[in-house]
N, CA, C and O atoms as CSV, one atom per row, in Angstrom:
chain,resi,resn,atom,element,x,y,z
A,1,VAL,N,N,-9.306,31.688,-71.850
A,1,VAL,CA,C,-9.403,30.521,-72.703
A,1,VAL,C,C,-8.065,30.246,-73.390
A,1,VAL,O,O,-7.697,29.087,-73.583
A,2,THR,N,N,-7.344,31.292,-73.757
A,2,THR,CA,C,-6.091,31.092,-74.483
A,2,THR,C,C,-4.943,30.656,-73.587
A,2,THR,O,O,-3.862,30.351,-74.089
A,3,SER,N,N,-5.147,30.619,-72.282
A,3,SER,CA,C,-4.042,30.264,-71.391
A,3,SER,C,C,-3.727,28.768,-71.398
A,3,SER,O,O,-2.667,28.366,-70.919
A,4,THR,N,N,-4.617,27.942,-71.927
A,4,THR,CA,C,-4.355,26.503,-71.973
A,4,THR,C,C,-3.221,26.192,-72.932
A,4,THR,O,O,-2.269,25.497,-72.576
A,5,TYR,N,N,-3.327,26.713,-74.157
A,5,TYR,CA,C,-2.280,26.562,-75.164
A,5,TYR,C,C,-1.890,27.961,-75.608
A,5,TYR,O,O,-2.688,28.652,-76.241
A,6,TYR,N,N,-0.691,28.384,-75.292
A,6,TYR,CA,C,-0.271,29.728,-75.640
A,6,TYR,C,C,1.142,29.703,-76.207
A,6,TYR,O,O,1.873,28.727,-76.038
A,7,CYS,N,N,1.513,30.777,-76.876
A,7,CYS,CA,C,2.834,30.844,-77.494
A,7,CYS,C,C,3.699,31.919,-76.850
A,7,CYS,O,O,4.700,32.332,-77.436
A,8,GLN,N,N,3.337,32.376,-75.668
A,8,GLN,CA,C,4.103,33.423,-75.014
A,8,GLN,C,C,5.518,32.962,-74.696
A,8,GLN,O,O,5.757,31.800,-74.368
A,9,ARG,N,N,6.430,33.886,-74.801
A,9,ARG,CA,C,7.820,33.639,-74.446
A,9,ARG,C,C,8.274,34.744,-73.497
A,9,ARG,O,O,7.711,35.838,-73.494
A,10,LYS,N,N,9.274,34.458,-72.708
A,10,LYS,CA,C,9.794,35.454,-71.786
A,10,LYS,C,C,10.568,36.495,-72.573
A,10,LYS,O,O,11.568,36.182,-73.220
A,11,THR,N,N,10.107,37.722,-72.515
A,11,THR,CA,C,10.756,38.805,-73.226
A,11,THR,C,C,10.522,40.117,-72.491
A,11,THR,O,O,9.507,40.288,-71.815
A,12,ALA,N,N,11.453,41.029,-72.624
A,12,ALA,CA,C,11.324,42.344,-72.004
A,12,ALA,C,C,10.791,43.372,-72.992
A,12,ALA,O,O,10.544,44.521,-72.625
A,13,ARG,N,N,10.617,42.967,-74.227
A,13,ARG,CA,C,10.131,43.891,-75.257
A,13,ARG,C,C,8.615,43.821,-75.340
A,13,ARG,O,O,8.056,42.781,-75.687
A,14,TRP,N,N,7.951,44.919,-75.023
A,14,TRP,CA,C,6.499,44.898,-74.993
A,14,TRP,C,C,5.863,44.656,-76.354
A,14,TRP,O,O,4.784,44.064,-76.390
A,15,PRO,N,N,6.454,45.073,-77.490
A,15,PRO,CA,C,5.813,44.740,-78.765
A,15,PRO,C,C,5.729,43.226,-79.013
A,15,PRO,O,O,4.781,42.745,-79.633
A,16,MET,N,N,6.717,42.493,-78.528
A,16,MET,CA,C,6.681,41.039,-78.684
A,16,MET,C,C,5.577,40.427,-77.827
A,16,MET,O,O,4.926,39.470,-78.245
A,17,VAL,N,N,5.365,40.970,-76.638
A,17,VAL,CA,C,4.298,40.489,-75.759
A,17,VAL,C,C,2.945,40.696,-76.443
A,17,VAL,O,O,2.089,39.810,-76.430
A,18,VAL,N,N,2.765,41.870,-77.038
A,18,VAL,CA,C,1.511,42.158,-77.745
A,18,VAL,C,C,1.356,41.234,-78.945
A,18,VAL,O,O,0.258,40.739,-79.204
A,19,PHE,N,N,2.444,40.993,-79.684
A,19,PHE,CA,C,2.387,40.111,-80.840
A,19,PHE,C,C,1.992,38.691,-80.433
A,19,PHE,O,O,1.136,38.083,-81.077
A,20,PHE,N,N,2.597,38.162,-79.387
A,20,PHE,CA,C,2.279,36.815,-78.937
A,20,PHE,C,C,0.825,36.716,-78.480
A,20,PHE,O,O,0.165,35.712,-78.745
A,21,LYS,N,N,0.321,37.738,-77.801
A,21,LYS,CA,C,-1.074,37.735,-77.356
A,21,LYS,C,C,-2.010,37.782,-78.560
A,21,LYS,O,O,-3.025,37.086,-78.578
A,22,MET,N,N,-1.678,38.599,-79.573
A,22,MET,CA,C,-2.495,38.655,-80.786
A,22,MET,C,C,-2.486,37.318,-81.510
A,22,MET,O,O,-3.509,36.898,-82.052
A,23,LEU,N,N,-1.354,36.654,-81.522
A,23,LEU,CA,C,-1.249,35.346,-82.152
A,23,LEU,C,C,-2.118,34.317,-81.423
A,23,LEU,O,O,-2.796,33.514,-82.065
A,24,ASP,N,N,-2.102,34.338,-80.104
A,24,ASP,CA,C,-2.932,33.429,-79.316
A,24,ASP,C,C,-4.421,33.659,-79.580
A,24,ASP,O,O,-5.174,32.709,-79.795
A,25,VAL,N,N,-4.834,34.917,-79.562
A,25,VAL,CA,C,-6.249,35.240,-79.746
A,25,VAL,C,C,-6.702,34.913,-81.162
A,25,VAL,O,O,-7.801,34.392,-81.354
A,26,SER,N,N,-5.869,35.211,-82.157
A,26,SER,CA,C,-6.261,34.920,-83.540
A,26,SER,C,C,-6.318,33.413,-83.795
A,26,SER,O,O,-7.170,32.958,-84.558
A,27,ALA,N,N,-5.441,32.635,-83.179
A,27,ALA,CA,C,-5.494,31.184,-83.327
A,27,ALA,C,C,-6.752,30.632,-82.669
A,27,ALA,O,O,-7.370,29.708,-83.197
A,28,TYR,N,N,-7.131,31.179,-81.539
A,28,TYR,CA,C,-8.366,30.719,-80.894
A,28,TYR,C,C,-9.587,31.090,-81.738
A,28,TYR,O,O,-10.507,30.286,-81.889
A,29,ASN,N,N,-9.595,32.302,-82.283
A,29,ASN,CA,C,-10.705,32.706,-83.144
A,29,ASN,C,C,-10.797,31.821,-84.379
A,29,ASN,O,O,-11.896,31.474,-84.812
A,30,ALA,N,N,-9.661,31.456,-84.946
A,30,ALA,CA,C,-9.659,30.560,-86.097
A,30,ALA,C,C,-10.218,29.197,-85.714
A,30,ALA,O,O,-10.945,28.583,-86.494
A,31,PHE,N,N,-9.886,28.722,-84.523
A,31,PHE,CA,C,-10.412,27.446,-84.051
A,31,PHE,C,C,-11.930,27.498,-83.894
A,31,PHE,O,O,-12.626,26.561,-84.286
A,32,VAL,N,N,-12.441,28.578,-83.328
A,32,VAL,CA,C,-13.887,28.715,-83.142
A,32,VAL,C,C,-14.588,28.728,-84.496
A,32,VAL,O,O,-15.608,28.060,-84.667
A,33,LEU,N,N,-14.060,29.474,-85.453
A,33,LEU,CA,C,-14.660,29.516,-86.782
A,33,LEU,C,C,-14.586,28.164,-87.473
A,33,LEU,O,O,-15.533,27.755,-88.146
A,34,TRP,N,N,-13.466,27.468,-87.310
A,34,TRP,CA,C,-13.306,26.144,-87.918
A,34,TRP,C,C,-14.337,25.166,-87.346
A,34,TRP,O,O,-14.924,24.378,-88.087
A,35,MET,N,N,-14.552,25.217,-86.045
A,35,MET,CA,C,-15.507,24.298,-85.425
A,35,MET,C,C,-16.949,24.636,-85.805
A,35,MET,O,O,-17.803,23.750,-85.830
A,36,GLU,N,N,-17.225,25.893,-86.097
A,36,GLU,CA,C,-18.564,26.253,-86.557
A,36,GLU,C,C,-18.826,25.687,-87.946
A,36,GLU,O,O,-19.936,25.244,-88.240
A,37,ASP,N,N,-17.805,25.700,-88.799
A,37,ASP,CA,C,-17.952,25.182,-90.158
A,37,ASP,C,C,-17.837,23.667,-90.221
A,37,ASP,O,O,-18.438,23.040,-91.093
A,38,ASN,N,N,-17.074,23.068,-89.309
A,38,ASN,CA,C,-16.819,21.623,-89.320
A,38,ASN,C,C,-17.098,21.019,-87.943
A,38,ASN,O,O,-16.161,20.645,-87.237
A,39,PRO,N,N,-18.364,20.919,-87.552
A,39,PRO,CA,C,-18.655,20.443,-86.183
A,39,PRO,C,C,-18.296,18.982,-85.953
A,39,PRO,O,O,-18.147,18.573,-84.801
A,40,ARG,N,N,-18.154,18.184,-86.998
A,40,ARG,CA,C,-17.844,16.758,-86.826
A,40,ARG,C,C,-16.354,16.461,-86.939
A,40,ARG,O,O,-15.956,15.296,-86.948
A,41,TRP,N,N,-15.538,17.487,-87.025
A,41,TRP,CA,C,-14.091,17.294,-87.150
A,41,TRP,C,C,-13.541,16.742,-85.841
A,41,TRP,O,O,-13.747,17.322,-84.775
A,42,LYS,N,N,-12.839,15.616,-85.933
A,42,LYS,CA,C,-12.222,14.956,-84.758
A,42,LYS,C,C,-13.247,14.722,-83.650
A,42,LYS,O,O,-12.970,14.958,-82.474
A,43,GLN,N,N,-14.411,14.265,-84.033
A,43,GLN,CA,C,-15.475,14.033,-83.064
A,43,GLN,C,C,-15.048,12.950,-82.070
A,43,GLN,O,O,-14.494,11.922,-82.460
A,44,GLY,N,N,-15.305,13.187,-80.816
A,44,GLY,CA,C,-14.944,12.241,-79.775
A,44,GLY,C,C,-13.602,12.534,-79.123
A,44,GLY,O,O,-13.245,11.877,-78.144
A,45,LYS,N,N,-12.858,13.491,-79.631
A,45,LYS,CA,C,-11.572,13.861,-79.035
A,45,LYS,C,C,-11.803,14.969,-78.010
A,45,LYS,O,O,-12.672,15.822,-78.191
A,46,TYR,N,N,-11.023,14.946,-76.942
A,46,TYR,CA,C,-11.163,15.954,-75.903
A,46,TYR,C,C,-10.183,17.105,-76.062
A,46,TYR,O,O,-10.331,18.129,-75.395
A,47,PHE,N,N,-9.201,16.966,-76.915
A,47,PHE,CA,C,-8.177,17.997,-77.081
A,47,PHE,C,C,-8.162,18.482,-78.521
A,47,PHE,O,O,-7.114,18.512,-79.167
A,48,LYS,N,N,-9.333,18.861,-79.018
A,48,LYS,CA,C,-9.471,19.302,-80.408
A,48,LYS,C,C,-8.651,20.549,-80.690
A,48,LYS,O,O,-8.083,20.689,-81.773
A,49,ARG,N,N,-8.588,21.447,-79.732
A,49,ARG,CA,C,-7.861,22.695,-79.965
A,49,ARG,C,C,-6.373,22.439,-80.166
A,49,ARG,O,O,-5.746,23.064,-81.022
A,50,ARG,N,N,-5.814,21.545,-79.402
A,50,ARG,CA,C,-4.395,21.214,-79.566
A,50,ARG,C,C,-4.150,20.614,-80.939
A,50,ARG,O,O,-3.179,20.970,-81.608
A,51,LEU,N,N,-5.016,19.708,-81.365
A,51,LEU,CA,C,-4.883,19.106,-82.690
A,51,LEU,C,C,-5.029,20.164,-83.784
A,51,LEU,O,O,-4.317,20.127,-84.787
A,52,PHE,N,N,-5.952,21.105,-83.586
A,52,PHE,CA,C,-6.125,22.186,-84.551
A,52,PHE,C,C,-4.872,23.048,-84.636
A,52,PHE,O,O,-4.442,23.416,-85.729
A,53,LEU,N,N,-4.287,23.370,-83.492
A,53,LEU,CA,C,-3.081,24.205,-83.481
A,53,LEU,C,C,-1.915,23.487,-84.147
A,53,LEU,O,O,-1.114,24.122,-84.832
A,54,GLU,N,N,-1.807,22.180,-83.957
A,54,GLU,CA,C,-0.752,21.416,-84.630
A,54,GLU,C,C,-0.951,21.452,-86.141
A,54,GLU,O,O,0.000,21.688,-86.887
A,55,ASP,N,N,-2.184,21.221,-86.597
A,55,ASP,CA,C,-2.476,21.257,-88.030
A,55,ASP,C,C,-2.257,22.653,-88.605
A,55,ASP,O,O,-1.757,22.798,-89.721
A,56,LEU,N,N,-2.630,23.668,-87.849
A,56,LEU,CA,C,-2.439,25.054,-88.292
A,56,LEU,C,C,-0.958,25.367,-88.449
A,56,LEU,O,O,-0.556,25.970,-89.444
A,57,GLY,N,N,-0.154,24.971,-87.493
A,57,GLY,CA,C,1.286,25.207,-87.577
A,57,GLY,C,C,1.920,24.475,-88.746
A,57,GLY,O,O,2.761,25.033,-89.451
A,58,LYS,N,N,1.520,23.225,-88.955
A,58,LYS,CA,C,2.059,22.461,-90.084
A,58,LYS,C,C,1.649,23.074,-91.412
A,58,LYS,O,O,2.449,23.129,-92.346
A,59,ALA,N,N,0.403,23.536,-91.502
A,59,ALA,CA,C,-0.080,24.147,-92.741
A,59,ALA,C,C,0.633,25.463,-93.025
A,59,ALA,O,O,0.894,25.790,-94.183
A,60,MET,N,N,0.946,26.213,-91.983
A,60,MET,CA,C,1.624,27.491,-92.179
A,60,MET,C,C,3.087,27.295,-92.576
A,60,MET,O,O,3.646,28.123,-93.295
A,61,LEU,N,N,3.706,26.219,-92.119
A,61,LEU,CA,C,5.122,25.990,-92.399
A,61,LEU,C,C,5.376,25.132,-93.629
A,61,LEU,O,O,6.515,25.049,-94.088
A,62,ALA,N,N,4.358,24.497,-94.171
A,62,ALA,CA,C,4.538,23.574,-95.297
A,62,ALA,C,C,5.258,24.202,-96.499
A,62,ALA,O,O,6.158,23.561,-97.042
A,63,PRO,N,N,4.913,25.421,-96.944
A,63,PRO,CA,C,5.643,25.993,-98.086
A,63,PRO,C,C,7.133,26.205,-97.799
A,63,PRO,O,O,7.967,26.016,-98.684
A,64,TYR,N,N,7.465,26.593,-96.580
A,64,TYR,CA,C,8.867,26.825,-96.229
A,64,TYR,C,C,9.639,25.515,-96.141
A,64,TYR,O,O,10.809,25.453,-96.518
A,65,ILE,N,N,8.990,24.477,-95.649
A,65,ILE,CA,C,9.643,23.171,-95.574
A,65,ILE,C,C,9.924,22.650,-96.974
A,65,ILE,O,O,11.006,22.125,-97.234
A,66,GLN,N,N,8.952,22.791,-97.888
A,66,GLN,CA,C,9.153,22.347,-99.265
A,66,GLN,C,C,10.241,23.158,-99.956
A,66,GLN,O,O,11.015,22.615,-100.744
A,67,GLN,N,N,10.304,24.446,-99.668
A,67,GLN,CA,C,11.327,25.302,-100.265
A,67,GLN,C,C,12.713,24.892,-99.793
A,67,GLN,O,O,13.651,24.869,-100.589
A,68,ARG,N,N,12.859,24.570,-98.521
A,68,ARG,CA,C,14.160,24.189,-97.986
A,68,ARG,C,C,14.621,22.825,-98.473
A,68,ARG,O,O,15.820,22.548,-98.482
A,69,GLN,N,N,13.691,21.970,-98.877
A,69,GLN,CA,C,14.069,20.663,-99.376
A,69,GLN,C,C,14.766,20.763,-100.728
A,69,GLN,O,O,15.502,19.854,-101.112
A,70,HIS,N,N,14.544,21.850,-101.448
A,70,HIS,CA,C,15.108,22.007,-102.784
A,70,HIS,C,C,16.341,22.910,-102.812
A,70,HIS,O,O,16.845,23.227,-103.890
A,71,LEU,N,N,16.831,23.326,-101.649
A,71,LEU,CA,C,18.029,24.152,-101.602
A,71,LEU,C,C,19.251,23.292,-101.863
A,71,LEU,O,O,19.318,22.156,-101.393
A,72,PRO,N,N,20.229,23.818,-102.611
A,72,PRO,CA,C,21.465,23.050,-102.818
A,72,PRO,C,C,22.262,22.954,-101.506
A,72,PRO,O,O,22.406,23.935,-100.777
A,73,ARG,N,N,22.760,21.778,-101.235
A,73,ARG,CA,C,23.506,21.548,-99.996
A,73,ARG,C,C,24.779,20.788,-100.284
A,73,ARG,O,O,24.886,20.071,-101.279
A,74,THR,N,N,25.741,20.956,-99.398
A,74,THR,CA,C,26.963,20.178,-99.490
A,74,THR,C,C,26.675,18.791,-98.916
A,74,THR,O,O,25.740,18.644,-98.129
A,75,PRO,N,N,27.440,17.785,-99.280
A,75,PRO,CA,C,27.190,16.449,-98.722
A,75,PRO,C,C,27.279,16.400,-97.202
A,75,PRO,O,O,26.555,15.631,-96.570
A,76,ALA,N,N,28.162,17.213,-96.599
A,76,ALA,CA,C,28.305,17.205,-95.141
A,76,ALA,C,C,27.058,17.759,-94.474
A,76,ALA,O,O,26.595,17.196,-93.482
A,77,SER,N,N,26.498,18.853,-94.994
A,77,SER,CA,C,25.306,19.430,-94.370
A,77,SER,C,C,24.066,18.597,-94.678
A,77,SER,O,O,23.127,18.587,-93.882
A,78,ALA,N,N,24.038,17.902,-95.805
A,78,ALA,CA,C,22.890,17.058,-96.112
A,78,ALA,C,C,22.822,15.862,-95.167
A,78,ALA,O,O,21.735,15.344,-94.909
A,79,GLY,N,N,23.952,15.421,-94.652
A,79,GLY,CA,C,23.984,14.298,-93.715
A,79,GLY,C,C,23.399,14.638,-92.358
A,79,GLY,O,O,22.937,13.752,-91.640
A,80,LEU,N,N,23.416,15.905,-92.004
A,80,LEU,CA,C,22.862,16.314,-90.710
A,80,LEU,C,C,21.381,16.249,-90.780
A,80,LEU,O,O,20.703,16.552,-89.798
């Protein structure tokens, strides 16, 4: 089931392979639990899991994005 949307990367380090597999399985488990609690979420969509993974990623990164917005920057780096 996790092979449709996965986060695996090519690596020779086996701990990273295990980490990526754990991340895939835990994201799928979170999706299953979310759908049990919210069965009408995105009703009528065929790619609910992809939408869930996008929302999950945005929610996990939101504090870091807000933190980086308040870092002092030089005018040259702020233009990038």
